[in-house]
C-alpha positions, 0 to 999 in steps of 0.5 A: 475300495480294495483297501476299505475291504481288507480293513474290514476283513481284518476287523472282523478277524481281530474281533472273532479272535477275541470273541474266541479266546476272551469270552469263555462263558457258556452259551446261556452265560452273559458272554452270549449277549456280549457276542451278539452285540459285538457281532451285530456291531461289526456287521453294522460297521461293515455296512456303514463303511462300504454302503453309507459312508461315500465321497459325493459325486462332483459334477462340474461344467468345466475343469477350472471349476473343479480343480478350483474346488479341489484346491480351496474347497476340499470338503466337497471331495472328502467322504461324507460320514452321515450320523451312524444312528440316523442316516436315512433321509426322512430321519435326518431331515426331521431330526435336524431342526430339533438336535441342531443348536441355534446360535445366539444372533443379534440382528438389525432389521431394516424395512425397505420398500418396493416398486408396488408399495410393499415392504421387505424385511432385512435382518442384518448381522453387520459383524462390526467386531470383525478383526479380518475385515475392520473397514465395513465398506470392504467387509464381505457380505453374504445374502441368505435366503431361507426356505419356503416358510423360513425366516432369519430365525431357522437353525441353518440360517443362524449356523451360516451366520455364526460361520460367517462371523468367524470369517469376519464377514457380514450377513443379511437375511432376506425374509420373504414378504409377510413371514417375519412379523412385518405388516403386509402392505399390498395384496402379494406374498412370494413365489420362487418364480417371481425374482423381483423382490430379490432383485430389489434386495440385491440392488439395495445391498449393493448400493450400500457396500459397492466395494465389498465382495458380495455373495449369496446362499439360498436354502430349498426354496431360497435356492430355487428363487436364487437360481432362477434369479441367476438364470434370468439375469446371467453375468450381469449381477453384482453377486460374485458367487453363490451357493445353493442347498437342498434345491428342488430342481423340478417342481413337478417332480418335487410335488410328486414325490411329496405327495406319496402317502408317507412323505405327505404325512410327514412333511407335505401336510405340515408345510401346507398348514404352515403356508396357510397360517402365514397367509391367513394372518393377512387374510383381509388383503387377499379376499378380493383376489382369491377365495381364501376359504377354499385356500384354507381347505387345501391338503397339499402343497400343490393344492395351495399353490393351485388356489393361491400362489398361482392365482396371486401371481397371475398364472393361468394354470398350476402347471404354468406356474410349476414350469416357470418355478423350476430352476433346472430350465435356467441352469444353462444361463447361470453366469457366476460360480454356483455351487449346489449341494443336494443329497440324492435320497431327498424326498423333497427333491428326487435324484432323477430330476437333478439336472446333471447333464445341464451342469456338465454344459455350464462352466459356472456350475458345480453339483455336490451330490451326496448319497445321504443327507435328506433335505437340509439334513447332512448330519454328521458326527455321533451327536450332530448339534454344532455342525453339519456337512452343509455347514462346512461346505457353506463355510469353505466355499464362501471363504474360497470365493472371497480369498481366491475367487480371482483365480477362477478368472485366470484359469 
């Protein structure tokens, strides 16, 4: 920090000398405008470098995991430079879906049956052209879990697949029931508290490639579902490691934050309409269980969950459901290495609800907390179209676990 302050002072002095000796026009001349622009630029640069660009906070439950990440996933200890013209939480969150590219991915779709007679849509990227892992039986497999209303078409999922392709890995995207265009065969959708469908998918994928390294990555609600699964099952999972991004740790705190007027206007109401649209496509399947007219009048995610989700999964009250859905209460039971990236300015997941003390008690857990980044934002660079900080964390972590994960058991 002292070195940074010294650099900023030198920069200010050099620009001041330039303005004094090079811009020799009157107050009303063009030099005034240039001076103002340069002065503002210096002030903004000073503020950005001193207050915005920061190293993330790395919280681990053990020295071994911390040392492993520093050696093989150095991005988690490097300064994160948010996009200089868009570092505020809501701006990052809103801009990412529009500004980031959507790499072309050709999927192979598979529908698998569930114990209750339903079906789950899986989108596979087999990466048969992999030169690093030509044997499909041992090619590393990454299971990807999208967010609340997301599918395999989301830009953040496509970026993860593109990065996995570069590493030579295979990917499979777990689409929640009824959201990816497939028919709903039973009156049941999904929620982040019920892990039965995820358990079915993990068992199915592992049975196809039992000799392949198997990892998972979940985004937002997908991360919540993944953590709840890991917390329930402990070390008895075929997954060797997992990563989560922008998880909502405490569902009550998430709901309260999203119901603040501006957040409700920008995010909550839109997501509620997306949820309503998703279930309304299968309206005929639910009419005997819930009052669909009442569901369609919901104005917030909490109201939707109270009228639909909690009823669908048999919870007595919305509070019972939100308690069961919060992954913070299961973090202590996670039994495999898990890296969790969150931004402390994420309005979807308030910083006060991040379970820092719980993470410190589990040697398998690492929290990476950036000061800025929003919800699934993490934009960086002048024009953040191709890659985000989240992408770099994902790539380095999965590669570290595939290539060096054995070191953790020896530490």
